[in-house]
C-alpha positions, 0 to 999 in steps of 0.5 A, a space after each residue: 500500500 502506498 503512503 498516499 492511499 493510507 493517508 487518504 483512508 485514515 483521513 476519511 475515517 477521521 470523521 466521527 460520522 464516517 467512522 460510525 458509518 464504516 463501523 456499522 458496515 463492518 458489523 453488517 458483514 458481507 451482505 452490507 446494508 441498504 442506504 436507508 437502513 444506514 440512515 435509520 440506524 444513524 439518524 442521519 439526513 440523506 444528503 449528509 449520509 450521501 456525502 460521507 458514504 461518497 468519501 468512503 467509496 472514493 477511498 476504496 473502503 466501501 463499495 456500493 451495489 444497486 439492487 433494483 431501486 436499493 443501493 447496498 453499501 458494504 465495507 470493502 474488507 480487502 481495503 480494511 485488511 490492507 490498511 491495518 496491515 500497512 499500520 502493523 506490518 513493521 511492528 518491532 521491525 527495528 528490533 526495539 521489542 518491548 511492552 509496546 509491541 503486542 505479541 499478536 502483531 509481532 514475531 513472537 520469537 523476537 519477544 523473549 
């Protein structure tokens, strides 16, 4: 993953409204949620929701699929995994193993 893409995705998630939307979509699983359901659950005005979802789609964190008259939004799990990986891939890479390095995200052989 490139630095610019990670920055764009993190910036998109830096909005409380977008983070709420994204977490809701992550919790909904592979089926996603119709836009109307997101609006109802978060009690968000349609135009505001549209603005925030568009930003998440632009960064690749969310996908949309039209099913007849319904627009389904889904968290794009490969993008989420790539972003998490970008943040954690080099954990303890410089050999500075200590309490900050969680054994689950670092090579446990390095932690002695």
